[in-house]
C-alpha positions in Angstrom: 0.5 0.0 0.3 1.2 3.6 -1.1 2.9 5.6 2.1 3.3 2.6 4.2 7.1 0.9 5.0 7.5 -2.6 5.2 9.6 -2.5 9.3 8.6 1.6 9.2 8.5 3.3 12.7 5.2 5.1 12.7 1.9 3.8 14.0 0.5 3.2 10.5 3.9 0.8 9.1 3.2 -1.0 12.6 -0.9 -1.0 12.5 -0.6 -2.6 8.9 2.5 -4.6 8.9 1.8 -8.1 7.9 3.0 -9.7 10.9 0.6 -7.1 13.3 -1.8 -9.2 14.6 0.2 -12.6 14.3 -0.8 -15.0 16.8 -3.8 -13.2 18.3 -5.6 -15.7 19.9 -2.8 -16.2 22.2 -1.4 -12.9 23.4 -3.0 -11.6 26.9 -6.4 -9.6 26.4 -4.7 -6.5 27.6 -2.4 -6.7 24.0 -4.8 -7.5 22.1 -6.7 -4.3 23.6 -4.2 -2.6 23.0 -3.6 -3.2 19.4 -7.5 -2.4 19.0 -6.6 0.8 20.6 -3.6 1.5 18.1 -5.5 0.8 15.3 -8.5 2.9 16.5 -6.5 5.9 17.3 -4.8 5.5 13.5 -8.4 5.2 12.1 -9.1 8.5 13.7 -6.4 10.3 12.5 -6.8 9.2 9.2 -10.3 10.1 9.3 -9.5 13.4 10.4 -6.9 13.6 7.2 -9.6 13.0 5.1 -12.2 14.9 6.1 -9.4 17.8 5.5 -8.8 16.7 2.1 -12.6 16.4 1.2 -13.2 20.1 2.5 -10.3 21.3 -0.2 -12.1 18.9 -2.8 -15.4 20.8 -2.1 -13.8 24.2 -2.3 -11.6 23.4 -5.6 -14.7 21.8 -7.2 -16.9 24.4 -6.7 -13.9 26.8 -7.9 -14.6 24.9 -11.4 -18.0 25.1 -11.2 -17.9 28.9 -10.8 -15.7 28.9 -13.7 -18.1 27.1 -15.8 -20.7 29.3 -15.2 -23.2 26.9 -13.6 -23.1 28.2 -10.0 -23.7 32.3 -9.6 -22.5 32.0 -6.2 -19.1 31.4 -6.2 -17.0 29.8 -3.6 -17.5 32.4 -1.6 -21.5 32.1 -1.7 -21.0 27.9 -1.6 -18.4 28.2 1.9 -21.3 27.2 4.4 -22.1 24.0 2.3 -18.5 23.4 1.7 -17.7 24.0 5.3 -20.9 22.3 6.8 -21.2 18.4 7.6 -24.1 18.3 5.6 -24.6 14.9 3.3 -21.5 14.1 0.9 -21.8 11.2 -1.7 -22.6 7.8 -0.1 -20.3 7.1 2.8 -17.8 3.9 2.1 -17.0 3.5 5.9 -18.3 1.4 8.6 -20.5 4.3 10.6 -18.4 3.7 13.9 -19.0 6.2 16.6 -15.6 7.6 17.2 -14.4 8.0 20.4 -10.8 8.8 20.3 -9.6 11.9 19.4 -7.2 13.0 16.6 -3.8 13.5 17.6 -1.1 16.0 15.7 2.1 13.4 16.1 4.2 11.4 13.8 3.1 10.7 11.0 -0.4 12.2 10.8 1.1 15.2 11.4 3.5 15.0 8.3 0.6 14.1 6.1 -1.8 16.8 7.1 1.4 19.5 6.4 1.5 17.6 2.8 -2.1 18.0 2.7 -2.2 22.0 3.9 0.7 22.2 0.9 -2.0 21.8 -1.5 -2.6 25.0 -1.3 -6.7 26.2 -2.6 -6.6 29.4 -1.7 -5.1 31.4 -4.4 -7.5 29.2 -7.1 -8.4 32.5 -8.7 -4.3 33.2 -9.7 -4.3 29.6 -11.2 -5.7 28.6 -15.3 -7.9 26.3 -15.1 -5.0 23.5 -16.1 -3.8 24.1 -12.8 -7.1 23.4 -10.9 -8.0 20.7 -12.7 -4.2 19.4 -11.8 -4.9 20.2 -7.8 -8.2 18.7 -8.1 -6.8 15.4 -9.2 -3.8 15.7 -6.7 -6.1 16.2 -3.9 -8.6 13.6 -5.0 -5.9 10.7 -5.5 -4.5 11.7 -2.3 -8.2 11.1 -0.7 -8.0 7.8 -2.3 -5.0 6.7 -1.1 -5.7 7.5 2.7 -9.4 6.4 2.2 -7.7 2.7 1.0 -5.4 2.9 4.2 -8.3 3.7 6.4 -10.3 0.7 5.4 -7.6 -1.5 6.0 -6.7 0.0 9.6 -10.1 -0.4 10.1 -9.9 -4.3 8.7 -6.7 -4.8 11.8 -9.3 -2.9 14.8 -12.2 -5.1 13.5 -10.4 -8.3 13.9 -8.8 -7.3 17.1 -12.4 -5.9 18.4 -13.7 -10.0 17.1 -10.8 -12.0 19.3 -11.5 -9.9 22.4 -15.7 -10.5 21.8 -14.5 -14.1 20.6 -12.8 -14.4 23.7 -15.5 -13.2 26.3 -18.4 -15.2 24.1 -16.0 -18.2 25.0 -15.9 -17.6 28.3 -12.0 -17.2 28.3 -12.5 -13.3 29.3 -14.4 -12.3 32.0 -16.7 -9.0 31.7 -16.8 -8.7 35.6 -13.1 -8.0 35.2 -13.4 -5.4 32.6 -16.2 -3.7 34.8 -13.7 -3.4 37.4 -11.2 -2.2 34.9 -13.6 0.6 34.3 -14.3 1.7 37.9 -10.8 2.2 38.6 
């Protein structure tokens, strides 16, 4: 997968390493939970980055619509809709309720800086070809981030399934979990 380094030190490299879940069924429950939490944090960070890119895509798309003459409002008139959390294209995510906050560390911070470098503030100074190229670059980056996010969700789901299996099979005690949360 593009952007993931075999043997890399970043969280994304570790979470998507082929051996990340190796021996999952034999690991202590706390370690399985830790793997799941690490995947959850990575998924949250990727989701945040993806939303940033989608906002930029919306801005550039609105500029192209303005240039085509199809919309009188232009970007300024479209900003409330662009910046809202209103309906988008059909979602491909798994619809998880996220309780983890995005971090600003490591690979996510570097990816965020790279996305920010895809400047969408000077669109009026660019010709149509440059704006179309920017839009394609943003879409390609968003597609890569989305693919990584789906892969990380698969890791999270595998760790969650193992935890569920242990509770279902009686290898883990719900009472322990409740006691841990009470502390």
